[in-house]
Every structure is written in structure tokens, then in C-alpha cells.
C-alpha positions in Angstrom: -36.2 22.6 -24.3 -39.7 21.7 -23.3 -39.0 22.0 -19.6 -41.0 20.6 -16.7 -44.6 21.7 -16.1 -45.5 23.3 -12.9 -48.7 22.1 -11.2 -50.6 25.3 -11.7 -53.4 24.1 -9.5 -50.9 23.9 -6.6 -48.8 27.1 -7.2 -51.7 29.3 -8.3 -51.4 32.5 -6.2 -47.9 31.7 -4.9 -45.4 34.5 -5.2 -42.4 33.7 -7.4 -40.0 33.6 -4.4 -42.1 30.9 -2.8 -42.1 28.8 -6.0 -38.4 29.2 -6.4 -37.7 28.2 -2.8 -39.9 25.0 -3.2 -38.1 24.2 -6.5 -34.7 24.8 -4.9 -35.4 22.1 -2.3 -36.1 19.7 -5.1 -33.4 20.7 -7.5 -30.7 21.0 -4.8 -27.4 21.1 -6.6 -28.9 21.9 -10.0 -29.7 25.4 -11.4 -33.0 26.3 -13.1 -35.0 29.0 -14.8 -38.7 29.6 -14.3 -41.6 31.1 -16.1 -45.3 31.2 -15.2 -45.9 27.5 -16.1 -42.6 25.8 -16.6 -39.2 25.2 -15.0 -36.1 24.6 -17.1 -32.9 22.9 -16.1 -29.9 25.1 -16.8 -27.1 22.9 -15.5 -25.4 22.2 -12.3 -25.2 24.8 -9.5 -21.6 26.1 -9.8 -21.5 28.4 -6.8 -19.2 26.1 -4.9 -16.6 26.6 -7.7 -16.5 30.3 -6.8 -15.8 29.9 -3.1 -12.1 29.1 -3.2 -9.9 32.1 -4.2 -7.0 29.8 -5.0 -9.0 27.3 -7.1 -8.5 28.8 -10.6 -4.9 29.6 -10.1 -4.1 26.1 -8.8 -5.9 24.4 -11.7 -4.3 26.8 -14.3 -0.9 25.7 -12.9 -1.7 22.3 -14.3 -3.3 23.5 -17.5 -6.9 22.8 -16.2 -9.8 25.0 -17.0 -11.9 24.4 -13.9 -15.1 25.8 -15.5 -14.9 23.4 -18.5 -13.3 20.4 -16.8 -14.9 20.3 -13.4 -17.1 17.3 -14.5 -14.8 15.9 -17.3 -11.3 15.7 -15.8 -10.1 12.2 -15.3 -6.5 11.0 -14.9 -5.8 7.3 -14.3 -2.6 5.8 -13.2 -2.9 2.0 -13.0 -4.8 1.2 -9.9 -6.0 4.7 -9.1 -8.1 7.3 -10.9 -8.1 11.1 -10.0 -11.0 13.4 -10.7 -12.0 16.9 -9.6 -15.7 17.0 -8.7 -16.7 13.5 -7.8 -19.7 13.1 -10.0 -17.6 11.2 -12.6 -17.0 8.6 -9.9 -20.4 7.2 -10.9 -19.0 6.1 -14.3 -15.9 4.6 -12.9 -18.0 2.6 -10.4 -20.4 1.5 -13.2 -17.5 0.4 -15.4 -16.2 -1.9 -12.5 -19.7 -3.2 -11.9 -19.9 -4.2 -15.6 -16.7 -6.2 -15.2 -18.1 -8.3 -12.3 -20.7 -10.3 -14.3 -23.4 -10.1 -11.6 -21.2 -10.3 -8.5 -21.7 -7.9 -5.6 -19.5 -4.8 -5.2 -18.5 -3.1 -2.0 -17.9 0.7 -2.2 -15.8 2.0 0.7 -16.8 5.6 0.6 -14.6 8.1 2.4 -16.5 11.4 2.2 -18.1 14.0 4.4 -21.3 13.6 2.4 -23.3 10.5 1.4 -23.8 11.6 -2.3 -27.1 9.6 -2.5 -29.6 12.4 -3.0 -32.5 12.1 -5.5 -31.5 12.6 -9.1 -33.4 14.6 -11.7 -33.5 11.6 -14.0 -36.9 10.1 -14.9 -37.7 6.4 -15.5 -39.0 5.2 -18.9 -39.6 1.5 -18.6 -36.3 0.1 -17.3 -34.3 3.1 -18.6 -33.2 6.3 -16.9 -33.9 9.3 -19.1 -33.4 13.1 -19.1 -36.9 14.4 -18.2 -36.7 17.3 -20.7 -34.9 15.7 -23.7 -35.8 12.0 -23.2 -32.2 11.2 -23.8 -31.3 7.8 -22.3 -28.8 7.8 -19.5 -26.6 4.7 -19.5 -24.4 4.5 -16.4 -21.8 2.5 -18.4 -21.4 5.4 -20.9 -18.9 8.0 -19.8 -20.3 10.6 -22.2 -23.8 10.1 -20.7 -22.3 11.0 -17.3 -20.6 14.1 -18.6 -23.9 15.1 -20.3 -26.0 14.4 -17.2 -23.5 16.3 -14.9 -23.4 19.3 -17.2 -27.2 19.2 -17.6 -27.8 19.0 -13.9 -29.9 15.8 -14.0 -27.1 14.1 -11.9 -25.1 16.1 -9.4 -22.1 15.8 -7.1 -24.6 15.0 -4.4 -26.6 12.3 -6.3 -24.1 10.4 -8.4 -24.4 7.1 -6.5 -28.2 7.0 -6.8 -28.6 6.1 -10.5 -26.5 3.0 -10.0 -29.3 1.4 -8.0 -31.7 1.9 -10.9 -29.4 0.3 -13.5 -30.9 -2.8 -14.9 -27.4 -4.2 -15.8 -26.4 -4.2 -12.2 -27.3 -7.8 -11.5 -25.5 -7.9 -8.2 -25.8 -5.6 -5.3 -23.9 -2.5 -4.4 -22.9 -2.3 -0.7 -21.8 1.2 0.5 -19.7 1.5 3.6 -19.5 5.2 4.3 -16.6 6.4 6.4 -17.5 9.9 7.6 -15.6 12.0 10.2 -18.7 12.7 12.2 -21.4 10.1 11.4 -25.0 10.5 12.3 -25.9 9.2 15.7 -27.3 5.7 15.9 -26.3 4.9 12.3 -27.2 1.3 11.5 -26.9 -1.1 8.5 -29.9 -0.6 6.2 -31.0 -1.8 2.8 -31.1 0.4 -0.2 -34.2 0.2 -2.4 -34.5 2.1 -5.7 -37.7 4.2 -5.9 -39.2 7.1 -7.8 -40.3 10.3 -6.1 -42.8 12.9 -7.2 -43.5 16.4 -6.0 -46.8 18.2 -5.8 -45.4 21.3 -7.3 -44.4 19.5 -10.5 -47.1 18.1 -12.8 -46.4 14.4 -13.5 -42.6 14.5 -13.0 -41.0 11.6 -11.2 -37.3 11.2 -10.3 -35.1 8.3 -9.7 -34.3 8.1 -6.0 -33.4 5.6 -3.3 -35.0 4.7 0.0 -33.4 3.2 3.1 -35.1 0.5 5.0 -34.9 -2.9 6.7 -36.8 -5.0 4.2 -35.0 -7.1 1.6 -37.8 -6.7 -0.9 -36.6 -4.8 -3.9 -33.3 -4.1 -2.2 -30.3 -3.5 -4.5 -27.7 -3.0 -1.9 -26.9 -1.9 1.7 -25.6 1.2 3.5 -23.7 1.7 6.7 -22.2 5.0 8.0 -19.4 5.0 10.6 -16.2 6.8 11.5 -14.3 3.6 12.2 -12.7 1.8 9.3 -12.8 -1.5 11.2 -16.5 -1.1 11.9 -17.1 -0.3 8.2 -15.3 -3.5 7.2 -16.9 -5.8 9.8 -19.1 -8.6 8.4 -18.7 -7.5 4.8 -20.7 -9.5 2.2 -18.7 -11.4 -0.5 -17.5 -9.3 -3.4 -14.8 -7.1 -4.7 -14.2 -3.6 -3.4 -13.7 -0.1 -4.7 -12.3 2.6 -2.5 -13.5 6.2 -3.1 -11.7 8.9 -1.3 -13.0 12.5 -1.4 -10.4 14.8 0.0 -13.1 16.5 2.0 -13.0 13.4 4.2 -9.6 14.5 5.5 -10.2 18.3 5.2 -13.5 20.0 4.5 -12.5 23.6 5.2 -14.9 25.2 2.7 -17.9 22.7 2.7 -19.5 24.5 -0.2 -20.4 27.4 2.0 -19.8 31.1 1.1 -18.9 32.1 4.7 -15.8 29.8 4.8 -12.2 30.5 4.0 -9.3 28.2 3.1 -7.8 26.9 6.2 -4.3 27.7 7.2 -3.1 24.6 9.0 -0.5 24.4 11.7 2.1 21.7 11.7 0.1 19.8 14.4 -3.1 20.0 12.4 -1.4 18.6 9.3 0.1 15.9 11.5 -3.3 14.9 12.8 -4.7 14.6 9.3 -1.8 12.4 8.2 -2.3 10.3 11.3 -6.0 9.7 10.3 -4.7 8.7 6.9 -2.3 6.2 8.4 -5.1 4.8 10.6 -7.2 4.3 7.6 -4.6 2.4 5.6 -3.7 0.3 8.7 -7.3 -0.7 9.1 -7.7 -1.6 5.5 -4.7 -4.0 5.2 -6.6 -7.2 5.8 -8.9 -6.5 2.8 -6.1 -5.5 0.3 -6.7 -8.4 -2.0 -10.4 -7.5 -2.5 -9.7 -4.0 -3.8 -10.2 -3.5 -7.5 -9.5 0.2 -7.9 -9.1 3.5 -6.1 -10.9 6.7 -6.9 -9.7 10.0 -5.5 -11.6 13.3 -5.9 -10.1 16.6 -5.1 -13.5 18.1 -4.1 -13.2 21.8 -5.3 -15.2 24.1 -3.1 -15.1 21.7 -0.2 -11.4 20.9 0.3 -9.6 24.1 -0.7 -7.1 23.8 -3.5 -4.2 25.0 -1.4 -4.2 21.6 0.3 -4.5 19.3 -2.7 -0.8 18.9 -3.4 0.3 17.7 0.0 -2.8 15.6 0.5 -2.3 13.9 -2.9 1.4 13.4 -2.2 0.6 11.8 1.1 -2.0 9.5 -0.5 0.5 8.5 -3.2 3.1 7.6 -0.7 0.7 5.5 1.3 -0.9 3.9 -1.7 2.5 2.9 -3.1 3.4 1.3 0.2 0.0 -0.4 0.6 0.2 -1.9 -2.9 3.9 -2.6 -3.1 4.1 -0.7 -6.4 4.7 2.9 -7.4 1.4 4.9 -7.5 1.4 8.6 -8.3 -1.8 10.5 -7.8 -1.3 14.0 -9.1 -2.9 16.8 -11.2 0.4 17.3 -13.0 
């Protein structure tokens, strides 16, 4: 691999630890190696997959090798798709955008994180490319997503960002982000695709997004709230996808090494299920607009001991909401 060149005029005289810290701020959820002049992508950061002592046992019970399938696993049952790490959501969303023939799409995003960080993809003309291999990244191609997620050019924290750079997205993507504790004073903003550069890297530019109020160059909009009715107020025209990351309901690990899987009391479980009921109740007036549901188990964030009862609860409520049997399960 050719790697990405360091700006030697910038880092000259820096100790290695300082360079590594600066690169870590850029590479975020991606891992890298470093020599005196070059940094090399080595794949996604997988530390969060090592936080949950029950993760491998839980996955093995269903015949899943979490190390191999974290970014590949996909199980679809009619109106709903189940994945592990939610990066592959990007491909599912892109496939639905492709079906809409230029119409706008609304993503109701239930997640404790925005998942709109900068990517490590570069732009070549209108295309997104791997900055080291020059391989084209096509959001409509599932294998391109798997390759990008396993290379680290797209991560679990940035998988929504490439969609705003996709030339085939002729409509707009409007994200309504339901978050348990939203940022104060969150308002509706426009999303503009941009490229970002970093002084420490020589010539590298990465596909990113920018929030603002101007319509110029906007490819969608974003609003963060904890209230489903607020999220659905004054929606633009268009069909809807619902993306549910289990960490929206229970983020007991949060990708942090100092956390342990939660042992919930009956009252704590009841409170989570009540939030789930409130969500479905608030959504009922928009049922006809929903194209598809995406559910991600979120390993390393929502501990594996809770997946079964959360997925069962979602299956029950989805079946009732859609008036048809829906089973969301790893088995």
C-alpha cells in the first residue's frame, strides 16, 4: 500500500507520540501504522468489540464469528433488516435511495450517536475513492461497503456521510435524529457535502459534511431531538426509513473500556419498554410512509446480554404496528 504522506514540514521535530495523537483525532474509529514519512490504514478500530465479555459467546450461540462478520452480517425478514455493527446500514439506505428515482428520503435515526463523522474517503471528480488504493466506492454496491468498512475508510461513526457525496442521490436525505439526551438548543440545519484537509497530511482531502443554514449546495437536513413528535413535525415530502440502533434504548458500554454490562432491574427494563411503546405510538400517523426498518445490535455499546429481549420486544411491536408477523432475531 502506498499510504498517506505526512507533511514533513509540519511534523518535523515532533515526537512520535504527538504525531500519533494528531492522527488519532483524524482517523477516529480507524486504525493505522506509521513510519517516518507515511501513515497506513490498517482497518477499523476493533477495541469496542473486546469490551463485552459476553459478546463472543452470544454470537457463537447463533453461529456468528463476530471478528469476521461484524461488518458483513445481514439478516433480512421482509420489512426489516438486522445487522450487527451499523456501518452496513449505509448500503441499505443507498439501496432504498436508488429505488426512489430522485425523490427525497427521510431517515428516522434512533441512535445515541449521529454517525456523520468525516470519512477517510477521497474525491476523484464526482467519485468517492480509497485514498491509498484509488478503488472507487459506490454506495449502491454492498461489497464496496464491506471493503470500506474493513479497510477503515468508512466507519461505524461515519457511514451516513458518504451518502451526501453520492452523485446518484438526486433527491435529498433528511435525517431526524432521535437521541436520548440531545444537545441543547438543537435546531434544524442543512447538510452540505464538503471535503476537509489536515495540515499534518500532505495533500489528503476527505469526504465530510458541514451543517449550516444556507440552502446552497445542501443535500439534505438534520434535526436532533428526544421527542418523536418533534422529530416528525413539519417533515418534507418523501418516504421514510427507520434506523434503530439498540444503544438508543440501552447504551451501557458506550465503546468505553471502563464500562461493564448492565444488570437491569425489572423496573429499569419496564422503563426501556415504555420508551419503546412511546416511540411506536408517536410514529403511527406516518406508518404509510415507511419503506423499511433497519435494526443494529451495536456490539460494544449495547451489551450482548440484552440483545435477545430487546429484539423480541421490537419484533412484537413491529408485528403489531405493521399488522403482519415480523421476527427480528439473530437465530
